[in-house]
N, C-alpha and C positions, 0 to 999 in steps of 0.2 A: 641627504635631508632628514629622514628620518631618525636616522641616528644621531645626528645633531640636535635635534628635539629633543631625541629620549637623554641624552645626556645632558643639555639645558634641563631638563625636568628634574633628574635627579640632584644635580650640582643646587638647583633653586632648594630643593629640598633638603640637601645637607646643610646649605645656609642658614636655613630658617632653624635646622636645629641647633645651630652654633648660638641664636638669638636668646637670650633671656626672654623667659615669658612674665607676663604681667597682667595681672586681673584687677580690674576696678570694682571696687564695693561702694556704692552710693546710690541715693535716690535723687530724682529727678529734682525736687523742689530744693533741696540741698545742694545740687550742683548749680542750679542757677542764682542762688544766693552767694555761691563763694565766689571770690576774688578771681579764683585759677579754675572755676568751673570747666569753661570751656577748653583748656588747655590740655588737661592731663592726657588724652589721649593722642592730642598732636605732639606733645613733649616727648612721649612715651614712644613715638613713631620715630620721630627726628632722630632720638638716642638710639635706636636701633634694638627696643624691645617688641618683641611678638606679643601683640595684644590677644589675648584670650577671650575678652569680651569684658560687658559691664553687666554686674547683676546688684540687685537692691538688696538692701538689708534684711529684709524680710525673705527673702529667695537665698540671701548669702548661704546659710547652714546646709543646704541640700546642695547648692553648687559646689560648695567646698568639700561636701561627701563624694563627687564623682571625678573630683581631680585629681591626676596622681602624681602631678608634680608641676611645682608654680614656684618662680624664682622671686618674684616681687608681688605683694600685693598691697594696694592702696585703698584706704579706707577714708571715705570722707563723712564726717558726722557732725551734728549739730550738738551732742550730747545727751540728748533729750529724746532720742529714737526708743522704741519698744525693743525689749531684748538685746539692748546695746551690750550689756554686762557681760550678757553669756558669750556675745560673738567677740567682745576684744579680749576675753579670757581664752577664745579657741583660738585665736589668732594669735596672740602672744606664746600659746604653748607650740602653734606651728614654727613660731621664728625661734623659740628656744630649742625645738627638738629635731627638727626638719633642716634649719638653715635658711628658712625663708626670709628674705629680708620684707620690712614692713614698714609702711608709712601712714602715718594717721595724720588726716588732716582735718582740724576742728577749730570751733571758735573759742574766743577768750570765755563765753559761758559755759561751754563744755569741758573747757583744760583740766578742770580739776576732778571729774570723774575718769576722765581718760588717763591721766597722768599715775591715778591711784593704782590703775589696773595693767598699765601695759611696762610691764619690767624688762623685757629683754634686750640683750645689747645689740640685737640685731634688728631693733625698731627705732624709730624716730618720728616723735611727734613734731607738727608743722601748726602753729597756732595761728590763723590769719595770715598765712606767708603770700608773699607776691610771687610772680613768676619767676624770679631770679633765685628766690628761696627753692623751690618744686623742681626748678633745674639742676641745682647744685646737688642736692640729695639725689636725684635718680641718676645724674652722670657720675658721681661716686661710688654707687652701687653696682651699676653697669660695667665702669672701669676696672673694677675689683673683682668681677665675675671672671673666670674662667670657665671654657668651653667643657672642660668635665665636668664642672659644677653643674651641669644643666642635665646630667644622666641621673639615674635611680642612684642612690646613695649604696656604696660597698661597706658592709660592715666589717667586712675581714681588713679594711685600710684604716678604720678609725681605732685608735687606741684603746683598748677596754675599758681603762679606768676613768678614761674620759666619758665615754657613752655611758657608763653604771654611772656615774654622778648626774649627769643630765637626766636620766632616766629616773634617778631618785628623786629629783627635784620635781619631774613632771608628776610622777607618782603623787607627791604629797599637794601638787597643783591642784590635779584631777580629784583628788580626794575630798580637797574643800569643795569643788565645784558639784560634785555628788552629794555631799552632805547639804549644801544650800538647796541643790533641787528637791531632796528628800524635806526639807524643813519648809519648802512654799518658798524661799526667798532667791534673789539674785545672788553672784557670789559678792558683790561688794558689799550689800547689807550686811549689819551686824550679825554674827552667828547666835543662835541660840544657846543656851547653856546646857551643857551634857552633862550625863551620868558617869560617873567614873567608878572603875571596879571597887574602890575602896569606900568604907564610911567613917562618919565622925557625928558629931556632936555630942550633946551631954550624955546622951545612954549609948553612945557606940553605934546608932542605928540611922544617923541623918546620911543624907546624900552628900557626897562632896561634889561641888559644881566647878566646871573648868569651861576654858573656851580655847579653841585650837590653836595652834601656833601660829605666829604670824610673823612676816617678815619686815617688821617694822620696830624702830625702839617705841619703849613707852615714854610717855610724860615723864619728865624729871617730878619728883616728888617737891625739893625746893633748889631754886636756885641763889648759890651764896655768893654775891658778886659787892659784899657792902665793905669788903677791905680791897675792892681796885681803885678806888678814890675816882670812880670815873661815872658819870650817872647817863641816864637815858636821855636827858635834856643835850648834854654836852654830845651825844653821839648824832641827835637830830640836828644838832647845830652845825656840826659837819656837813653833813647831808646837805642843807640849806644854801650853806656856802658853795658847794659844789653845783648846786642847783644855779647859782646867782652866775654862775660862769656863763651859762647857758644864755642867760638874759642880757650879758653884756656884749658877748663875742655872737659871731654869725654862727648859725644852726650848723650843727655836723662836725663841729670841730673837736669836740671831747666827747669820748665814749670809752668808759671803764665802767662795764655793768657788774663785774666781778665784785668791784669796791662798794659799789652802792648795795649789791645783795647781802654782802658781808656786815655793812654797817646798818641796813636796814633790820638784819635778824639780830644784830647785836642790841638795837635799842629795844626791840621786841622782848627778846629775852630777860631784859633789866626789867619793862613793864610788865611782864609775865603774860605776853599777849601771843596767840597762835597765828600763825602767817599761812594763808593756802596759797596755792602754788600760782593760781590767777594773779592774787594779791601783789606777789614776790615780783611776777612779770610786770606788772605796773611800776613797783618801786624800781625796778632797773632802768627804767627812763631808756629802753631800747625798744624794737620791734619785738613782741612776744617770742618768736621763734627764736631770735636772737637769746633772748633772755634763758628760754629754755636750754639752750646749748651750754649756756654758762653754769644753770643749775648742775645739768648732769654733771660736768667737769668738777665744779667744785665738790659735787657729791663723791664723785670716785678720788678727789684727793682727800677725803674723809674730812673737809672742811665743814660741811654739810648732812645732814642726817635727815630721813624721813619719818616721819611719826604717826600710827594711826590715829586718825579722830576716835576716841572711845563712844561718842556718840552717834556716830554717822560713819558706818563701815564705806560709803560711796565716796570718800574723800580722804585725803591725807594732809599732812601738815609738814613744812619745811621749816628746820631748826639749826641754829649753830651746833655744831659737834663741841666737846668739850675741848677738842685739840683746835678749833675756830676759835672759840669763844677767847682761849688763852691766846693767842694769836695776836685777834684784834686788841685785847686789853694791852699785851706787851708795845704794839704799835702807840696806844694812847700813852702810854707811862713813856715810852722812851722818845716819842715827838713832843711832849709836854712843854721843855723848855725851847725848842725849837718854834713852835709855835706862839709863846709868850714872847719870845722873842722879835717876832716878825710882826706882833701885834703891837708892840711897844710896853708889854707889860712886864718883862726882864730885862734885865742890865745886859746878857749877853746867851748867846744860842748854845752855851756848853753847860754840863752841870745839870743839876734835877730841875733848878727853874721854876719850881712849883709856886703857886700863888700861896699868901699868907693863910688864907683858909684851909690848906691842904689839898686842895681839889685841882683839875688838871684846869 
């Protein structure tokens, strides 16, 4: 009997070693206000995760310093917690370098700051998710994990060039974080101007000022769309027609967030307006978490690009890339005759079919 008990004990230890580990970072007040608050631990246990406990955001830095290895970190925040910038930067670094899966649950009000700081491919941002959203993400990460991933990393197994590339990215990220701490600001705040090694000015003794490199596109100085023969009002009109379907047909029949996102950003570019991530999620006419997935997918397809806010480093804007702009304009130009025919303004659905004023 004793031997059987011992065997069962070690079998249980071995089984726990194959379970992916999860640490939950959240404050009690945030959990109480979240629709998924009571369910994270239960869902994690049901999916086979080994819970390492729950830690407040204030205690998270110290707790992370004492953890040798963790497979998934789940952070719930409202975007306004003290020290959140530094914590998000650290968690994103863990995802990039250590391969830790990161899930950040936030509200629509905190989405902009979270989206500006979380960049890793192993990170997922959930905005006001329901239980299905949370289960889907955690189950997907659990299913793709292999037992060997739960042990300490063997640097001999990793390709040297891949490791060097990741280390280079992390060093640049850490240097920006250190610079922020030295300047007494958070990493998401605009960096202070720095002295360069060279001098310029009228007498050659003036300082050259520069800002650290960023992973974002700068705002375009000019948007030349005058030759496109498409106006922002026409783009908005297409969006209104799409919303009209939802007023006539039963709810939930139509869902095409990618096209809504592209159209909204096309109109914004023509109007020279900047669009935040949270605003774009609203324009997508789908739940925020779904919109975030599409924004990420469209960015990966080089149709969208992230642009830093020059006045507030705590957020970014999303804009159509040149490629995305070109493709949307092409759609308007090639669909003009068909749309005109459908509305009775053209004799047929073939050919150019433009209106007499030359506009679509």
